[in-house]
N, C-alpha and C positions, 0 to 999 in steps of 0.2 A: 699777611694778606692785606692788600690795599682796601681801604674802606670806601668803595664806591657802591652805589646801589646795585649795579650789575654784578659786582664781585660778591656782595652779600647774598643776592638772589641765586647766583651760581653755587655758592656755599650751601644754600638750602637744598638745591638739587642733589648735590653729592653727599652731604653730611646729615641732612634732615629731610630725607625724601618724603616721609609721610606729611610733613608740613607743606612741602612744595606741591605735591599732588593734590592736597586739600585746597590749594589756592592761596596760601599765605604768601604775601610779598612785602618786602620792606619798601616803603615809599619815601622816607626821608630819615636822615640821621645827622645830628650835630653833636657837639660835646655835651649839650644839656638835655637833648631829647631825641627820641626815636619814635617813628610811626610805622605801623604795618597795617595792611588791610587784608581782608578775606571776604569773599562773597558767598552768601548762602546759596547752595545749589544741591542737586541730588546727591552728589558724591560725599558731601560733608554734613548731611542732615541727620537728625534724630527722628524717631517715630512720631514726633509731635509737630512736624513741619517747621522746625527751626534748626539753627546750627547746633551741632553736637558740641557739648561742653568741652571736650578734649581739643577740638579744633580751635575754639576760643582760647583755651589755655596755651596752645602752641603759639598762636599769634601774640598773645600777651607776654609769654616768656621771651619770645624773640626780641621784643622791644627793650626788655631789660638786659638780656644777655648780649645783644649787639653793642649796647653801651659799655658793658663791662669789658667786652673784647676790644673795643676802641681804646679804652683807657689802659688796658694791659699792653696793647701794641705801642701806644705812645710812651709808656714807662720805659721801654727798652729792656725790661727784665723778663725772665721766664717765670710766669705765675700761673698756677692752676686755678680753675674756677669750677664751682659745682653748686647746684641748687640743693640746699639742705632742708628746706621746708617751703610750703606754699599754701595759700588758701584763696578761695574765690567766692564771690557773691553774684547772684544773677537777679536782675531786677525787671527784665523785660525779655520777651522772645527775640532772639537774634535772627532777623531776616533781612534780606537785602545786603548791601555792602556794609561791613562793620570795620571801623577804624580803631585800632588800639594805639594808645599813646602813653609813653613813659617820659616824665619830665624830671627824673631824679639823677641826672648825670653828675650833679654836684656832690652826691653822697659817695661816689666811687673814688675820686681822687684822694680824699682824706684817708680812706681805708687802704688804698694801695700804698700811699706814702707811709702809713703806720706799719704795714706789713713789711715794707722794705727796711724801715728804720729798726724795727724790733726783731724781724725774722720770724715773727709769730703769725699764725693764721688770723684772719679777720672775718667778721660776718656783718652783713648789713641787709636791710629790707628795702625793696624797691616796689613801687606800685605802677600798674598799668590799667588804664580805664578804656573800656570799649564802648563806642557810641555808634548808633545807626545813622542812616543818611539824613534823618531829621535832627540829629544832634542829641538824641535821647540816650542816656546811659543804659546799656543792656547788661553789662557785667563789669566787675572790678576784681583784679587779681593782685595778690601780694606774693613776692618771691624773696626768700631769704637766701642770699648768695654768700658763699664762703670762698675766700681767696687765700692762697698760700704760696710763698716762694718755693720754686722747685729746687 
């Protein structure tokens, strides 16, 4: 898969439809970072008039997972990826447009190179932070990714 914004958002529609219909969209991706946004609306709300935590988790995971996919594609190897663990903290009601950003691209290359060199699976943690339109942090998620040569 080519790593353009259009291709990533099409990938959402076909492979992660719950994220797509909830309004999650990739807005930018570089080798170092990925940003995705989602707007609070009726379809993705909780009973407390804010964004449901699972929608926030989908957007946050996407920012980390898209980076892992980018590095796997660039490696030219067949590598599987899977979330082994995650945690999240919520500091403010998520209303309006929330932007999630992960800036941990540098962690992936080292793990992929080690997996290729040793043939052993590798794990690493990546963080994604969600902020509202005022720049206030609303949530923070950490994902433990595992990668392994196929």
